[in-house]
N, C-alpha and C positions, 0 to 999 in steps of 0.2 A: 732540188732545193734543200734537201736535208744535208747534203754535203756542204753547201754554202753556210748553213747555220752552224754546222759542226766546226768549220774553219773559223767562223767568228767566235764561237765558244772557246776555241783554242788560242784566241788572241792573235790570229793571223791577219785579221782585217775587219772590214765592215761590209755590210751588204744592204741593198734595198730588196725587199721581198714583198709579195702580196700580203695583205692584211690577214688572209686566211692562215698563214704560216704561224701566227702568234699562238695558235692552239698546240703547236708542236714544241713543247717545252724542252729546253736543253740547258743543263747547268752551265752557267757562264755566258749565256746569250740573253740579252735584254732587248725586248721589242719596244720601239717608240713609234708613235704615229707620225707620219710625215705631214706637216702642215704647210700648205702653200696656197698662194692666190689662185693658181691655175694648175690643172692636172696635165698641162701640155709639156712636151719635151721636144728637143731637137732630134731629128732623124738624119742619120748619115748612112748612105749606101755606097758600096764599092763593088765594082765588077770589072772583069777584063774587057778592055776596049774592043778587042776583036771577037768577043763572044757573040755568036749569031743565033743563040738558042731562042726559038720562038717563045718558050715558056718564060725566059728571062725578060724578053721584050714585052710580053703581055703583063708580067708582074710590074715592070717599071711604068708602063702606061697606067695601070690601075693605081699605083702609088701617086703618080702625077695628078690623076683625076681627084683622088681623095684629098691630096694636099691643096689642090686648087680650091676645092670646096671649103676646106678649113681656112684657107687664106681669106676667102670672101667673108666667112663668119668672123674672123679676127678683125678684118677691116670694119665690119659693121659694129663691132664692139670697141672701135677706136684704138685698137692695138696694132702694132707693127708685126708683120711676119715676112720673112724672106724665104723664097723658094729658089734654090739655085738649080738650074738645069744644065 
């Protein structure tokens, strides 16, 4: 994270960092709170189609379960969510 803040301070870009990083002061870096209606973001995952790793498949199944739960929550809140499988 310190490298990211240093790159921002060097005017090489912008970054989203956890609020806890605001305590790490760096000349040239300005921290601004992110204000949004929702703390949700899109998730994109990419993996090799032929990968048969049991760990990968267990992880993918866990993500699908979590996203299905989140999708139900969003529907209850009258928001749209799309899960692409």
